Rosetta silent file (secondary structure, phi, psi, omega in degrees, C-alpha in Angstrom):
SEQUENCE: MARRLASRWSVLTGHYGSWSTIYDRFRMWARDEVFQALMDAMIAEGAARDDIDLSLVSVDSTVARAHHHAAGMVVDPELLEDLEKAVAEEKGLRQRNKATP
SCORE:     score description
SCORE:     0.000 S_00000001
   1 L     0.000  130.061 -177.597  -62.274   30.490  -71.761 S_00000001
   2 L   -80.466  138.882  175.591  -63.149   27.796  -69.153 S_00000001
   3 L   -83.421  134.892  174.973  -62.718   28.692  -65.498 S_00000001
   4 L   -89.619  129.076 -176.610  -60.849   26.384  -63.318 S_00000001
   5 L  -100.660  -23.129 -179.833  -62.888   25.400  -60.227 S_00000001
   6 L  -101.348  160.587  176.481  -60.503   23.041  -58.465 S_00000001
   7 L   -88.704  156.570  178.065  -57.197   23.537  -56.899 S_00000001
   8 L   -86.952  153.620 -178.487  -54.022   21.966  -58.248 S_00000001
   9 H   -60.558  -33.145 -173.168  -52.249   19.345  -56.244 S_00000001
  10 H   -71.523   -4.914  178.654  -49.084   21.386  -56.296 S_00000001
  11 H   -98.081   13.050  178.634  -50.660   24.137  -54.132 S_00000001
  12 L   -75.214  157.210 -177.943  -51.043   21.933  -51.067 S_00000001
  13 L   -83.337  143.380 -172.886  -49.108   23.038  -48.098 S_00000001
  14 H   -60.801  -14.083  177.613  -45.840   21.258  -47.362 S_00000001
  15 H   -49.561  -37.417 -171.095  -47.202   20.316  -43.859 S_00000001
  16 H   -96.020   -1.393 -178.355  -48.555   17.076  -45.451 S_00000001
  17 L   109.891 -171.113 -175.317  -45.485   16.168  -47.483 S_00000001
  18 L   -76.053  147.489 -175.141  -44.755   16.667  -51.170 S_00000001
  19 H   -63.276  -28.856 -171.802  -47.781   17.151  -53.385 S_00000001
  20 H   -78.782  -22.805  174.118  -46.825   14.288  -55.675 S_00000001
  21 H   -71.111  -40.817  178.693  -46.796   11.910  -52.673 S_00000001
  22 H   -63.220  -44.273  178.925  -50.179   13.053  -51.591 S_00000001
  23 H   -63.500  -44.244  177.211  -51.477   12.602  -55.059 S_00000001
  24 H   -64.655  -33.733  178.629  -50.052    9.143  -55.495 S_00000001
  25 H   -69.514  -49.891  173.714  -51.523    8.155  -52.159 S_00000001
  26 H   -48.710  -50.301  178.366  -54.889    9.549  -53.113 S_00000001
  27 H   -56.549  -47.420 -179.661  -54.789    7.713  -56.429 S_00000001
  28 H   -59.639  -41.293 -175.400  -53.759    4.482  -54.560 S_00000001
  29 H   -74.315  -44.397 -179.842  -56.625    4.834  -52.098 S_00000001
  30 H   -65.804  -38.399  177.381  -59.210    5.518  -54.796 S_00000001
  31 H   -67.297  -41.490  171.614  -58.016    2.553  -56.826 S_00000001
  32 H   -74.718   -0.682  173.529  -58.244    0.355  -53.697 S_00000001
  33 L    66.802   30.849  174.572  -61.699    1.670  -52.917 S_00000001
  34 H   -57.498  -42.972 -176.831  -60.403    2.916  -49.467 S_00000001
  35 H   -69.394  -25.288  178.069  -62.846    5.845  -49.688 S_00000001
  36 H   -81.555  -38.495  175.335  -65.809    3.517  -50.450 S_00000001
  37 H   -58.506  -48.348  172.702  -64.839    1.391  -47.429 S_00000001
  38 H   -52.240  -44.846  179.857  -64.890    4.430  -45.280 S_00000001
  39 H   -67.959  -40.481  177.645  -68.215    5.565  -46.495 S_00000001
  40 H   -67.737  -30.129  174.175  -69.614    2.091  -45.978 S_00000001
  41 H   -78.260  -25.733  170.962  -68.332    1.856  -42.397 S_00000001
  42 H   -73.829  -34.515  176.855  -69.773    5.217  -41.577 S_00000001
  43 H   -70.989  -37.086  172.424  -73.096    4.217  -42.903 S_00000001
  44 H   -63.140  -39.501  172.438  -72.966    0.954  -41.113 S_00000001
  45 H   -63.448  -43.379 -179.482  -72.046    2.722  -37.896 S_00000001
  46 H   -65.369  -45.839  179.427  -74.757    5.241  -38.310 S_00000001
  47 H   -62.807  -38.996 -179.191  -77.304    2.398  -39.035 S_00000001
  48 H   -70.302  -25.784  176.833  -76.169    0.442  -35.925 S_00000001
  49 L   -89.336    3.196 -174.567  -76.606    3.422  -33.763 S_00000001
  50 L    45.723   49.645 -173.161  -80.023    4.122  -35.529 S_00000001
  51 L  -131.681   54.388  178.012  -78.618    7.627  -36.160 S_00000001
  52 L  -113.663  124.197  179.436  -79.118    8.196  -39.890 S_00000001
  53 L  -114.571   95.756 -177.180  -80.802   11.330  -41.066 S_00000001
  54 H   -67.794  -12.969  169.995  -81.546   11.041  -44.741 S_00000001
  55 H   -64.645  -12.812 -179.440  -82.564   14.671  -44.943 S_00000001
  56 H   -89.678   -5.668 -173.945  -78.773   15.443  -44.735 S_00000001
  57 L   -81.306  132.990  175.993  -78.141   13.436  -47.943 S_00000001
  58 L  -139.894  154.219  170.443  -77.400   15.487  -51.039 S_00000001
  59 L  -118.156  126.910  173.200  -75.988   14.794  -54.619 S_00000001
  60 L   -71.462  115.212  179.847  -73.879   17.305  -56.422 S_00000001
  61 L   -63.324  -14.596 -178.331  -75.549   17.586  -59.779 S_00000001
  62 L   -71.368  -31.277 -177.260  -72.278   18.503  -61.417 S_00000001
  63 L   -96.916  -35.303  175.741  -71.226   14.935  -60.830 S_00000001
  64 L   -94.041   85.225 -175.712  -74.358   12.907  -61.136 S_00000001
  65 L  -110.353  151.341  171.130  -75.487   13.751  -64.620 S_00000001
  66 L  -133.035  155.122  176.730  -77.639   11.605  -66.923 S_00000001
  67 L   -67.784  140.907 -173.562  -78.370   12.020  -70.548 S_00000001
  68 H   -61.282  -22.560  176.584  -81.733   13.847  -71.106 S_00000001
  69 H   -74.121  -17.205 -173.594  -82.893   10.562  -72.828 S_00000001
  70 H   -85.492   -8.524  171.221  -82.561    8.652  -69.664 S_00000001
  71 L   -60.619  119.691  177.577  -85.327   10.644  -67.993 S_00000001
  72 L    71.449   16.850  178.257  -88.432    8.269  -67.474 S_00000001
  73 L   -62.075  123.699  170.936  -86.503    5.317  -69.040 S_00000001
  74 L  -101.395  123.740  177.623  -88.382    2.109  -68.731 S_00000001
  75 L  -105.929  127.106  172.275  -86.378   -1.127  -68.598 S_00000001
  76 L   -41.725  126.803  178.206  -87.700   -4.545  -69.262 S_00000001
  77 H   -50.897  -34.651  176.842  -87.729   -6.479  -66.008 S_00000001
  78 H   -71.078  -38.002  178.602  -85.765   -9.374  -67.432 S_00000001
  79 H   -69.889  -38.854  172.952  -83.131   -7.046  -68.878 S_00000001
  80 H   -56.993  -48.077 -178.557  -82.906   -5.309  -65.547 S_00000001
  81 H   -64.988  -40.271  179.104  -82.340   -8.610  -63.821 S_00000001
  82 H   -64.778  -35.528  178.480  -79.658   -9.641  -66.335 S_00000001
  83 H   -66.494  -54.468 -178.429  -77.995   -6.319  -65.851 S_00000001
  84 H   -59.456  -39.967  179.508  -77.940   -6.584  -62.010 S_00000001
  85 H   -62.056  -42.475 -174.468  -76.467  -10.183  -62.287 S_00000001
  86 H   -64.417  -41.599  173.935  -73.754   -8.854  -64.640 S_00000001
  87 H   -61.033  -44.831  178.346  -72.878   -6.095  -62.106 S_00000001
  88 H   -64.520  -41.000  176.615  -72.767   -8.564  -59.154 S_00000001
  89 H   -61.060  -38.857  172.359  -70.436  -10.804  -61.247 S_00000001
  90 H   -62.180  -47.055  176.494  -68.173   -7.835  -62.084 S_00000001
  91 H   -52.869  -45.402 -179.952  -68.054   -6.992  -58.441 S_00000001
  92 H   -65.614  -38.909  175.526  -67.023  -10.561  -57.640 S_00000001
  93 H   -64.797  -38.447  178.815  -64.288  -10.620  -60.234 S_00000001
  94 H   -57.637  -52.602  179.449  -62.886   -7.312  -58.829 S_00000001
  95 H   -46.853  -55.445  178.454  -62.979   -8.821  -55.322 S_00000001
  96 H   -55.796  -47.684 -177.157  -61.090  -11.955  -56.588 S_00000001
  97 H   -69.721  -29.974  178.271  -58.508   -9.902  -58.391 S_00000001
  98 H   -73.151  -37.873 -176.279  -57.790   -7.808  -55.312 S_00000001
  99 H   -72.130  -24.198  176.163  -57.378  -10.971  -53.205 S_00000001
 100 L   -77.784  123.863  178.228  -54.877  -12.504  -55.559 S_00000001
 101 L   -62.893    0.000    0.000  -51.310  -11.495  -54.571 S_00000001
């Protein structure tokens, strides 16, 4: 039997409003990349203050997993460049779609 490690939205305190409103807002912010913008702003502010301590950076391995075949993977430099261009184009398309009302 799997153990549930996370809390349900419905157990949030009423102080913040109904759990469904909080969940809807969370999903909207995640979709609109609000959390990414906040993280980028905090990193930029820390860099501007020259106050970044990379020893405090950590990655939760339960989230950042790679297939065991990915270890030591070597990618052809031309293929890597093509992939990076494709990612940049995709980001550009997303930004244009957001800007379109």
